[in-house]
C-alpha positions as CSV (number, residue, x, y, z in Angstrom):
1,M,0.0,0.0,0.0
2,Q,2.8,2.4,0.9
3,K,5.0,3.6,-2.0
4,H,8.1,4.8,-0.2
5,T,10.3,3.9,-3.2
6,Q,8.7,6.5,-5.4
7,L,9.3,9.5,-3.2
8,Q,11.8,10.8,-0.8
9,G,12.1,9.0,2.5
10,T,10.7,10.3,5.8
11,K,14.0,12.0,6.7
12,M,13.6,14.1,3.5
13,L,10.2,15.6,4.5
14,Y,10.2,19.4,4.1
15,P,7.8,22.3,3.8
16,Y,5.8,21.7,0.6
17,K,4.6,24.4,-1.8
18,F,2.2,23.5,-4.5
19,T,1.3,24.8,-7.9
20,P,-2.2,26.3,-7.5
21,L,-5.1,25.2,-9.6
22,L,-6.9,28.2,-11.1
23,V,-10.7,28.0,-11.6
24,E,-12.7,30.3,-13.8
25,R,-16.0,31.6,-12.3
26,V,-18.6,34.0,-13.6
27,W,-18.0,36.1,-10.5
28,G,-14.2,36.1,-10.7
29,G,-11.6,38.5,-12.1
30,Q,-7.9,39.3,-12.4
31,T,-7.1,40.4,-8.8
32,L,-5.3,37.1,-7.8
33,A,-2.5,38.2,-10.1
34,R,-1.6,40.7,-7.4
35,F,-1.1,37.7,-5.1
36,G,1.3,35.9,-7.4
37,K,-1.1,33.7,-9.3
38,P,-0.5,33.2,-13.0
39,V,-3.9,34.6,-14.1
40,P,-4.4,34.3,-17.9
41,P,-5.4,37.6,-19.5
42,G,-9.1,38.0,-20.1
43,K,-10.1,35.1,-17.8
44,R,-12.4,35.5,-14.8
45,I,-10.4,33.5,-12.3
46,G,-12.4,33.2,-9.1
47,E,-10.6,30.5,-7.2
48,S,-7.0,29.4,-6.7
49,W,-6.9,26.0,-5.1
50,E,-3.7,26.0,-3.1
51,I,-3.8,22.6,-1.3
52,S,-6.2,20.1,-2.8
53,D,-6.6,16.3,-2.7
54,R,-9.7,15.9,-4.8
55,D,-9.9,13.0,-7.3
56,D,-10.3,15.6,-10.2
57,A,-8.2,18.3,-8.7
58,Q,-4.8,17.3,-7.4
59,T,-2.3,20.0,-6.5
60,V,1.3,19.2,-7.5
61,V,4.5,19.9,-5.5
62,A,6.3,22.9,-6.8
63,N,9.5,22.8,-4.8
64,G,12.3,20.5,-3.6
65,P,13.1,16.8,-4.3
66,D,9.4,15.8,-4.6
67,R,8.6,18.4,-7.3
68,G,6.0,17.1,-9.7
69,K,4.4,14.7,-7.3
70,T,0.7,15.1,-6.3
71,L,-0.6,15.6,-2.8
72,R,-2.2,12.1,-3.0
73,Q,1.2,10.6,-3.8
74,L,2.7,12.3,-0.8
75,I,0.0,10.8,1.4
76,E,0.5,7.4,-0.1
77,A,4.3,7.6,0.5
78,H,4.4,9.1,3.9
79,G,1.1,8.5,5.6
80,V,1.2,9.5,9.3
81,Q,4.5,11.2,8.9
82,L,2.9,13.7,6.6
83,L,-0.6,14.0,8.1
84,G,-0.1,13.3,11.8
85,T,-1.9,11.0,14.2
86,N,-4.9,13.3,14.5
87,C,-5.9,12.4,11.0
88,F,-6.2,8.7,11.9
89,S,-8.8,6.8,13.9
90,S,-7.8,6.2,17.5
91,D,-8.5,2.5,17.0
92,T,-6.2,2.2,14.0
93,P,-3.9,-0.7,15.0
94,T,-0.8,0.3,13.0
95,L,-0.7,3.9,12.0
96,Q,2.4,3.5,9.8
97,H,0.5,1.0,7.6
98,S,-2.8,2.9,7.3
99,T,-3.7,5.8,5.1
100,P,-6.7,8.1,5.3
101,S,-8.8,8.2,2.2
102,R,-7.7,11.8,1.5
103,F,-6.3,15.0,2.9
104,P,-8.9,16.4,5.3
105,L,-8.8,20.1,4.3
106,L,-9.0,22.2,1.1
107,V,-7.3,25.6,1.0
108,K,-8.3,28.3,-1.5
109,L,-7.9,31.9,-2.4
110,L,-11.1,33.6,-3.8
111,D,-11.4,36.7,-5.9
112,C,-15.0,37.9,-5.8
113,R,-15.5,40.7,-8.4
114,E,-19.2,40.0,-8.4
115,R,-21.6,38.7,-5.7
116,L,-21.6,35.0,-5.3
117,S,-24.8,32.9,-5.3
118,L,-26.8,32.6,-2.2
119,Q,-25.8,29.2,-1.1
120,V,-25.4,26.6,1.7
121,H,-23.2,23.6,2.4
122,P,-24.7,20.4,3.9
123,P,-24.3,19.3,7.5
124,A,-22.9,15.8,8.1
125,A,-26.3,14.5,9.2
126,I,-27.9,15.5,5.9
127,A,-25.1,15.3,3.3
128,A,-25.1,11.6,2.8
129,K,-28.9,11.5,2.2
130,L,-28.3,14.1,-0.6
131,N,-25.3,12.3,-2.1
132,G,-23.1,15.2,-1.0
133,E,-20.2,15.9,1.3
134,P,-20.4,18.0,4.5
135,K,-18.6,21.2,4.5
136,T,-17.7,23.8,7.2
137,E,-15.3,26.6,6.3
138,M,-13.8,29.9,7.4
139,W,-12.8,33.1,5.6
140,Y,-10.0,35.5,6.2
141,V,-10.3,38.7,4.2
142,L,-7.0,39.4,2.3
143,D,-8.3,42.5,0.6
144,A,-11.6,44.4,0.4
145,D,-13.0,47.3,-1.6
146,A,-14.3,50.3,0.3
147,D,-17.9,49.1,0.2
148,A,-17.3,45.3,0.5
149,H,-19.8,43.2,2.3
150,L,-20.6,39.6,3.2
151,I,-24.0,38.0,3.5
152,A,-24.7,35.3,6.1
153,G,-27.6,34.0,8.1
154,L,-31.1,35.4,8.3
155,C,-32.2,38.8,9.6
156,R,-33.8,38.5,13.1
157,G,-37.5,37.9,12.8
158,V,-37.4,36.3,9.4
159,S,-38.9,32.8,9.3
160,G,-38.4,29.9,7.0
161,V,-41.8,30.6,5.6
162,D,-40.8,34.2,4.8
163,F,-37.7,33.0,3.0
164,I,-39.5,30.3,1.0
165,R,-42.2,32.8,-0.1
166,A,-39.5,35.3,-1.1
167,L,-37.9,32.6,-3.3
168,E,-41.3,31.8,-4.9
169,R,-41.8,35.5,-5.8
170,R,-38.5,35.6,-7.5
171,G,-39.3,32.7,-9.8
172,G,-38.4,29.8,-7.5
173,A,-41.7,28.0,-8.1
174,S,-40.1,24.8,-6.9
175,A,-39.3,26.3,-3.5
176,K,-42.1,24.6,-1.8
177,R,-41.9,22.4,1.3
178,H,-44.0,21.9,4.4
179,P,-42.6,24.4,7.1
180,S,-42.1,23.1,10.6
181,D,-44.5,24.1,13.4
182,E,-41.8,26.3,14.8
183,E,-41.4,28.2,11.5
184,T,-45.1,28.6,11.1
185,A,-45.3,30.1,14.6
186,L,-43.0,32.9,13.6
187,H,-44.8,35.8,12.0
188,S,-44.9,35.6,8.2
189,P,-45.1,37.9,6.3
190,R,-43.5,40.4,8.5
191,R,-45.3,43.5,9.7
192,L,-43.1,46.5,8.9
193,S,-43.6,50.2,9.5
194,G,-45.1,52.0,6.5
195,Q,-45.1,55.7,5.7
196,G,-46.6,58.0,8.3
197,N,-48.2,56.3,11.3
198,A,-49.7,53.4,9.4
199,A,-48.4,49.9,9.8
200,T,-48.1,48.0,6.6
201,T,-47.8,44.3,6.0
202,V,-44.9,43.8,3.7
203,A,-43.8,40.6,2.0
204,P,-40.0,40.6,2.3
205,S,-37.7,40.2,-0.6
206,I,-34.8,37.8,-0.6
207,E,-32.5,40.8,0.1
208,D,-34.7,41.6,3.1
209,C,-34.4,38.1,4.5
210,V,-30.6,37.8,4.7
211,R,-28.1,39.7,6.8
212,R,-25.6,41.8,4.8
213,F,-22.7,43.4,6.7
214,P,-19.5,45.3,5.8
215,V,-16.1,43.8,6.0
216,V,-12.5,45.1,5.8
217,K,-9.1,43.6,5.2
218,G,-8.2,41.4,8.2
219,D,-11.7,40.3,9.1
220,T,-12.4,36.7,9.8
221,F,-15.8,34.9,9.4
222,F,-16.8,31.4,10.3
223,V,-19.3,29.5,8.0
224,P,-20.5,26.2,9.7
225,S,-22.5,23.8,7.5
226,G,-26.1,24.9,7.3
227,R,-25.4,28.6,7.3
228,L,-26.9,30.5,4.4
229,H,-24.2,32.7,2.9
230,A,-22.8,34.7,0.0
231,I,-19.7,36.8,-0.6
232,D,-20.4,40.2,-2.0
233,A,-18.5,42.0,-4.7
234,G,-15.0,43.4,-4.0
235,V,-13.6,40.8,-1.6
236,V,-10.4,38.7,-1.8
237,L,-10.1,36.0,0.9
238,V,-8.4,32.9,2.1
239,E,-10.8,30.0,2.5
240,I,-10.0,27.1,4.9
241,Q,-12.6,24.3,4.6
242,Q,-13.3,20.6,4.9
243,N,-12.3,18.7,1.9
244,S,-15.6,18.9,0.2
245,D,-16.9,20.4,-3.1
246,T,-20.6,20.3,-2.3
247,T,-22.4,23.6,-2.6
248,Y,-26.1,24.1,-3.0
249,R,-27.2,27.3,-4.7
250,V,-30.6,28.5,-3.6
251,Y,-30.6,31.8,-5.5
252,D,-28.3,33.4,-8.1
253,W,-29.6,37.0,-8.3
254,G,-30.9,36.5,-11.8
255,R,-27.5,36.1,-13.3
256,V,-26.3,33.8,-16.1
257,G,-23.1,31.7,-16.1
258,L,-20.0,31.8,-18.3
259,D,-22.0,29.9,-21.0
260,G,-24.7,32.6,-21.1
261,K,-27.3,30.3,-19.5
262,P,-28.7,30.4,-16.0
263,R,-26.7,28.4,-13.5
264,Q,-28.2,25.3,-11.9
265,L,-30.0,25.9,-8.6
266,H,-30.5,23.3,-5.9
267,V,-33.5,24.7,-4.1
268,Q,-34.9,21.6,-2.5
269,E,-31.4,20.5,-1.3
270,S,-30.7,24.0,0.1
271,L,-34.0,24.1,2.0
272,A,-33.1,20.8,3.6
273,C,-29.8,22.1,4.7
274,I,-30.4,25.7,5.8
275,D,-30.4,26.4,9.5
276,F,-33.5,28.7,9.8
277,Q,-32.6,29.6,13.4
278,D,-29.3,31.1,12.4
279,F,-29.9,34.8,12.9
280,E,-27.5,37.6,12.3
281,P,-24.1,35.8,12.8
282,R,-21.2,38.1,13.7
283,K,-17.6,38.3,12.5
284,V,-15.0,36.4,14.5
285,K,-13.5,38.4,17.4
286,P,-9.8,37.2,17.6
287,K,-8.7,36.1,21.0
288,V,-5.2,37.1,22.1
289,E,-3.0,34.1,23.1
290,K,0.4,35.8,23.0
291,H,1.2,39.5,22.8
292,G,4.7,41.0,22.8
293,V,7.3,41.4,20.1
294,N,5.2,38.8,18.2
295,G,1.5,38.3,18.4
296,L,-0.6,35.1,18.3
297,W,-4.4,35.3,17.9
298,R,-6.9,32.4,18.0
299,L,-9.3,32.9,15.1
300,V,-11.3,29.7,14.7
301,E,-11.5,26.4,16.6
302,C,-14.0,23.8,15.3
303,D,-14.1,20.0,15.0
304,Y,-12.3,20.1,11.6
305,F,-9.6,22.8,11.9
306,H,-8.0,25.2,14.3
307,V,-6.7,28.5,12.8
308,H,-4.4,31.1,14.5
309,K,-3.0,34.3,13.2
310,L,0.7,35.1,13.6
311,D,1.9,38.8,13.6
312,L,5.7,38.7,13.3
313,R,8.4,41.2,14.2
314,S,11.1,38.7,15.0
315,A,11.7,34.9,14.5
316,W,8.9,32.6,15.7
317,P,10.0,29.1,16.8
318,D,7.4,26.3,16.4
319,R,7.2,22.6,16.1
320,C,5.3,19.9,14.2
321,D,5.0,17.3,17.0
322,G,3.6,14.4,15.0
323,S,-0.1,15.0,15.9
324,S,-0.9,17.2,12.9
325,F,0.5,18.8,9.8
326,H,0.8,22.6,9.9
327,I,-0.4,24.8,7.0
328,L,1.1,28.3,6.8
329,A,-0.5,30.9,4.6
330,C,1.1,34.3,4.3
331,I,-1.5,37.0,4.6
332,E,0.7,40.1,4.8
333,G,4.3,40.9,3.7
334,A,6.5,37.8,3.4
335,V,7.8,35.1,5.8
336,G,10.5,32.5,5.6
337,I,10.2,28.9,7.0
338,L,13.5,27.8,8.3
339,T,14.0,24.1,9.0
340,P,16.6,22.5,11.3
341,D,18.9,21.7,8.3
342,N,19.1,25.5,7.7
343,K,17.0,25.4,4.5
344,E,14.5,28.1,4.0
345,E,11.3,28.4,2.0
346,R,9.9,31.9,1.4
347,L,6.2,32.6,1.3
348,D,5.0,35.9,-0.2
349,I,1.5,37.2,0.5
350,G,-1.1,34.7,-0.9
351,Q,1.3,31.8,-0.9
352,V,0.7,28.6,1.2
353,A,2.9,25.8,2.5
354,L,2.2,22.4,4.0
355,L,4.5,21.3,6.8
356,P,4.6,17.6,7.5
357,A,3.6,16.4,11.0
358,A,7.0,14.7,11.4
359,L,9.0,17.8,10.4
360,G,9.9,18.7,14.0
361,H,11.2,22.1,14.9
362,Y,11.0,25.0,12.5
363,T,11.2,28.8,12.7
364,V,9.0,31.4,10.9
365,V,11.1,34.5,10.1
366,P,9.5,37.8,9.0
367,Q,10.9,39.1,5.7
368,A,9.0,42.4,5.5
369,E,8.3,45.2,7.9
370,V,4.8,43.8,8.5
371,S,4.6,40.0,8.2
372,Q,1.6,37.9,9.1
373,A,0.5,34.4,8.5
374,L,-2.3,32.0,9.2
375,K,-1.4,28.7,10.9
376,V,-3.8,25.8,10.5
377,V,-3.8,22.4,12.2
378,V,-6.4,19.7,12.6
379,P,-7.6,18.6,16.1
380,S,-7.8,15.1,17.3
381,A,-10.7,12.7,16.6
382,L,-11.5,13.9,13.1
């Protein structure tokens, strides 16, 4: 099962950089070129897949002795030394001879020049019934236009019935299902203030139903499965997510796709997944864990990934202790990753590296006046 003869041995593990996979989207643009991506002229590149282990989308090593090998090949060769014990079941009898089916995370950069569809990702309890994959994700805003916004959750007081009726009025005739007793108990349609002193019953639009809020560079937002969401125009972000490519579009704002035809909607699947009690979610408030010459902030901790932000003014010593790989993503300036054999890999803003779980000690060195990075690990019991 293991193919150690095809790749470098465990002693040769090192920080891996990958050639990104660029994906054209109707809402994409050219902005990722500013972050070092080879964006073809005239193409609407919406996504840059930085670390991917999908059957149809394998990122390939771009540096060092294993250049040209896929992430899947690295996993097959190195197993637990690459991934860490947290990626294996606790009852696995011999970790060295067992390999998870795939890498647990997917890391992307997104360039959103237009608003994305209103969408949802399925929770684990529902995904299998819909022949999909569960997906929880987080966003870190790399850049944002002056009037940039995100959309997430429902406005307080909006019921599932309100939302379904809004879909039907916008042409979603298939958006019919039997609302729960709890949803029916909520007022629908909403009673809003009219002009003067009169109160007017107003049927809310889709835009009325969802919460839209401003974002700026450096903001973090968590998107658990089941949360209705969209990214508005003018945002570039890092997306850390479960290794899943299941997205259900519930509404696409009347737009057509790259082929000039309306994109497929998944209304029934979306309605089965949306958490209709998810009202007005807020941006993540970073929690300070270390503050001095260097800073360490906790951004997100969930069952699938833990993400911290490093703010570096001097060298930052760290260690891959065998429990999990580390992912480092440069989000400001540039950083160097110095390994015990005195080799260094540089990451400029927008670049990502995978550090094997068995790498041991390493040091992150700032290489610009302001240097920041995201650090991602997986917790135990995945």
